[in-house]
N, C-alpha and C positions, 0 to 999 in steps of 0.2 A: 331315268335318263331318256327313255323314249315315250314315257307316259302311255303304256299299253295296258288296257284293262283286261279283266278276266274273260269277257266275251270275245275280245279280239284274239286272245291266246287260244281259246277253244276253236275258233274259226280257223286259225293258222294250223292247229293240230289236225283238224279234219281234212283240210286241203292237203297237208303233207301226207296224211295217211292214204288219201286217194291217189296222189301223184307218185309217191315213193313205194307205197305198199307196206303191209304189216311186217314183212320180214326185215326190211332195211331201215325201218323207222327208228328202232332203238339205237342202231349204230349211228344214224344221222343225228339223233338227239345228243349222243355222247360227243360226237365230233363238234357239233355246234356249241355245246357247253364248254368244251375245252377251248375253242376259239374265242368265245366270249370271255372266259377267264384270262386268257393271254392278253386280249385287248384291254381288259380292265387293268391288268398289271402294267402294260405299256403306258396307258393313260396316267396311272398313278405315278409312274417313274418320271414321265415328262412334266407332270404337274409339280412334283417335288423339285425337279431341276429348275423349273421356271421360278418357283418361290425362292430357292436358294440364290439364284442369280439376282433376283429383285432385292433380297436382303443384302447381298454383296454390294450392289450398287448404292443402297442406302448407307451402308457402312463406309463406302468410299467417299460419299458426299459429306458425311459427318466428319471423317478424317480430314478432308480438305478444309472444312470450316474451322476445325480445331487448329490446324496448322496456320491458317490465315490469321486467326485470333491471336495465336502465340506470337507470330511475327509482328503483329500490330502492337502487342504489349511490349515486346522487346524494343521496338522503335520508340515507344512512349517512355520507356525507362532509360533510354540512352542519354538524353540530356541531363537527367538527374545524376546518373553515374559519372558523366564527364565533369560535372560541377564538383562533385565530391572528390574526384581524383586530382583536381587542381590543388597544388599546395600553396598555402599562403606564405608570404615572406615572413621570416621571423621578426617579431617586433623588437624594438630596442629595449633593453632592460631599463627599468626606471632607476633614478638616482638613488633611491632608498635601497634597492636590491644590490647595488654595486658596492663591493668591499673597498675600504680605503687603505 
């Protein structure tokens, strides 16, 4: 995350030892470790929420596309359905089929 090498960590530890002192340094290290852990947890939570929202937006777009395609298909099928629902006039029976 911060791209800190081993030499930088040693330098930070020496400066902290001089500034804080050897008695308080372990407590400071524990506190910093806990804070870094919390921060990583918060970052992971925010990242997962952002990814979930992005997936939700993608799903909404796909749903809208499907609904528009469905509406278009229904409009295209409407003329064929109306033609098939129109009834023809009954034809006149032929003279051969008529009983005498």
